[in-house]
N, C-alpha and C positions, 0 to 999 in steps of 0.2 A: 240660279243654278249655273247656266252656261257663262256667265259673266264671273262668277266665283271660281270656276275652273280654269278660265283664261288668266285670272289674275295668280293663281297658283301656279299655273304652267309658266308664265312669264317670270314669276319669282324663281323656279326651278332653272330657268334658262340664264338668269343672273348668277345663280349658284354654280351653275355648270362652267359658265364664262370665268368666274372668279377663280376656279380651280384650275382649270386647263388653259386660261389664257386666250386662245382662238380656236374656233371648233368650225367645221362646214356645216352648211345648213343641212346637208344629207346626214351628218353624224348626230346633229341636233335632234332631227327628225327621228332618227332612229332610238336615240335614247329617251326620248320623251313618248315614242310610240304614237305619233301623229303623222298625217298627211304633209307632203311638201307645201301645199296650199295652206294650211292652218299654221305651219311654221312660219312661213313668209308674212303671213298676217300678224304674227306675234313680234318679229323681228321689225317689222314696219313700224309698229306701235311703239315699242322700246326705243326705236331710232328717234323717232318723233319727240319721245320724252325726254331725249338726251342721255338715255343710260347705255344704250348699244349702238355701236357704229358698225354698220353693214359694208362689207368690201369683199371682192373676188371670191363671190360665191360663199361666204362664211360670215363670221361675226367675231367681234371683241367687245369687251367693255370699253367705254369711251377714252379711259385713261388708266395705265396701270399705275401712275405716280401721283394721281391727283383724285380725290374722292369726288363722286357725282354732287352736283348741286342740291339744294336743300328740296326744291319741289319734286323732282323726280325720286329722290329718297324717301319723301313722304309717302309717295304712292306704292313704294315696294313692301310687300309683306305686311300691309295694313293692319289686317286682322290678327296675325301672328303677334304684331307688337302691342296690339290692345290687350291681349291675352297675358303677355309678359306684364303689362302695366298693371293688369288687375292682380297678378300672382305676386309682384313685387309690393304694391299697395296694401295687400291683406298681411303683409308681414311687418307693417309699419304701425305701431299704436299711435292713439292719440297722445298729443304732449311731446312726441319725439322731435328731435332735430336732425334735418335732412339736407345734405348737399346734393344737388343734382347738376351734372354734367351737361354737354352738349349731345345733339343728336336727335333723330325722330323717336327712336325708341325709349330715350329717357324722356322725350315729351309726353310719350303715351303713359309713362309712369306718373307724370305731373297731372294729367289728365284724371288718372284715376285715383288721384289723392284729393280731390275737390271736396269731397263729403268727410274728410277728417276735421278733427277740431284740435285746436290748440298746438297744432305742429308748427315749427319755424323752418322753413324753406330757404337756402342759400343757393345762389346759382349763377352761373356766367352766360347763360342760355335766355335770350330774350323770348323765345317762343315757349318757354317754361312759364315766364312772368304772364304771358298773354293766355296760356292754357289755365292758370290760376286766378285770372282777373275776376272771376264771380265768386271765388271761395272766401267769404269774409272772414270766417273763423281759422284762417291761416296767415302768418307773417311770413312775407317774403322780403329777402335781402339779395339785393342785386350787386354783383362785383362792379368794380370800374375798369376803366382799360379803354384799349381801342376797340371800336366795333368793327366787326369784320360783316360788311353790308351783304355779303354773298350767304352767309349763314345766320346771321343776326345773333352772334355771340362775341364775347368780350375776352380779350387775350392781352398780355403784356404785363408788366412789372406790377401793375395796380391790381390786376386779376389775382396773380400770384400771392401779392402781400394779403389780399382780402382774405383767401382761404388758409394761408398760413397761420392768421390769427383766430381761426375757428377751432373748437374741439367739441365735434359733433357726434351723434350716435351713430348715423348712417351716411354713407357715400356712395351715391348711384350713378356710374357711368358707362359708357360704351366705348366701342373700339372700330378702327377701320375694317381690321380682321382679326381672326383667332386662327393660328397655325394649328397643325394636326398635332404638334408638341406642347401647345398651351401658350406660345408666346403671343403677347399683345402686341398687335401690329397696327401702324397708323401712317398717314400720309404727309402730316405737317408737324414741324417741331415746335411751333407755338402752341398748336392745340395739344401736343403731348405734354408739354409743360404745364399747360392747365389742368389736364387730367390727372397728371402725377400730384399737383397740389391738391386737387379735389379727393383723391385716394388717400392722400397722407392725413386729412384733417378730421377723419372719423374712425371710431372704433370698429364698425362692421363695415365691410367693403363688398359691394355687389355690382358684379359686371352684368349687363345685359346685352344679349346678342340674339338677333332674328337667325335663322338658319342659314341665310346668303352670307353671312360673316364668317361661318366656320369653315375653314379651309382658304378663305380669300387670302391674297397676298397684298402686300403693301409694304413700302420701301423701308420703314424704320420700326425696329422693336424697342419696347420699353418696358416690359415686365412680364411676369408669368401668370396665368391663371392660377395655377397650383398655390401660389402665395395669398390669394383672396380668401374671405371668408365664403363667398357664396357667388353661384353663377346662374343666372336665370335665363335660359334659352328656349326658342321655339323650335318644335320639332324633336327629333332624337340626337341627342349629343353622341357623336362615335364613340364605341365602346373603351378603346384604349385611352381616349382623352377624360373620358369619365372616370375609370378606374385610376387614372392616375390622379386626377383632382382629388378623389375621396381618399387615395392613401395618404395625401398631404392634409387631410382635414378641410377641403374645400367641398362645400354643400353644391350638389348638381341639382337644379330643379328644371324639370322639361315641363313645357306647357304645350 
């Protein structure tokens, strides 16, 4: 129980720092309703994980221009990402074709798909391949290109050509951040090009985001949530964003 509370509180800290940029330890403790001692322990754990940088009595995310590395991202909102994965997998019928992008939330979707039969998965995410390695009734196609060892994904011209040649049922991808206006935000132009190619290769496009991504800033914008068919998000999606999406025909699923 205590461990789960600490994980949720630390997810909340990441979300607050994504929204505000930098906050003092006092402000964070007040927002969370915890003691200064508890807050210091949370910031120390997040700092050791490489997610948060403590300085001058406050904290920021490690970088406003670069996403945090894979292992710390895997630990953020783990239960929430698993719920998102289960919800997306439940909407995918056996026999479907599915393009999966990069990111730990998309990886959770892959894990939830392992009991499906007869589906074909195309991906540029080696973590997705590893998640599906025991799923003998699933066909996995892996894009070519340059391997980014930091995240174990494939980018570059070969990856773009791979997805451009597909005509799939579903494309499932994440983003670095989702603005309050529904803008899709990211940190890396190569990653953006890959995500655009993935989203363009399928009839139904699903964005998956945990709550820490909503309101999180990133330097590049490349699309709008309102133009997609579906968004599956953890927690409560802000009402203005939800209403804007639904007016445009974008289904919002909260888990």
